[in-house]
N, C-alpha and C positions, 0 to 999 in steps of 0.2 A: 277022485281024480288025482293022479300024480302030476306034479308041477313041471311041465316042460318049459322051454324058453318062452312060449307065448301064454303062460299060465294066467297072467292078469286078465288078458282079453277074454280068455275062455271062462275064467271064474266069473267075471262080470256078466258075461253072456248067460251063463247058467243061472245066476241070481236074477237077472233081468227077465228070464224066461219063466221063472216060477209063478204059478197061478194059484195054487191052493196051499201047498206046503213047501217049506224050505228047511231042511235039516243040515246044519253045518257042524262038523266035528274037525277041529284043527288044533294044532299045538298053540298057535298064536295068530293074531291078525295084526300085521304091522301096517298094512295099506289102508289109509284113511278112505280111499275111494271104495274099497271093498266094504268097510264098515258102513259107509254112507249108503251103498247099494243094498245092504242087508236091512238097514232102517227103512229105506224106500220101499222094499218089498213088504215089510210089516205095515207101512202106511197105506199101501194099496190093497190091503186085506189078506195078504198071505200069512198063514200061520207059520211063524219062524221060531226055530229052536236052535240054540248054539251051545256047543260043548267046547270049552277051552281048558288048557292045562292050568293047574293051580298057579295063582300069582306068586307063590313061593318059588316056583320053577321058572316062570317068565313074568318078571315084575310088571311089564306093560299090560298084562292081561287084567290087572285090577282096574286100570283106567278104561280099557276096552269093555269089560263087563259092566262097569258103571254106566258108560255111554249107551250101551245097548239096552240095559235094564231101564234106564231113564226114558228110552224111546218105546218101552213096552215089550221088548224082545225077551223071551224066556232064555236065561243063561244059566248053565251049570258048569261046574269044574270037574274034570276027570281026576282020578287019583293017581 
C-alpha cells in the first residue's frame, strides 16, 4: 500500500483485519500505534513477519526491532 493522507487509519485497519498471516515490509515504523497493532496481531495468533531497513540507515529501527522481537515477532533487516 502506498501511503495516502489517511494511511494510518488504513494501515491499522489492515493489521487489525489479519487473521492468519501478516507480512510487513517497510523502511521504518515510526508510529507506536502501528507497532502496538502488529504486536496485538501476534498476540491473537497471527503469524507476523516484519522486514525493516538496517538500523545503520534508520537508527530507530534498532529499538523497533527489539520491541517486536521481544514480543515474539519475526523481524529481519533488508540490505
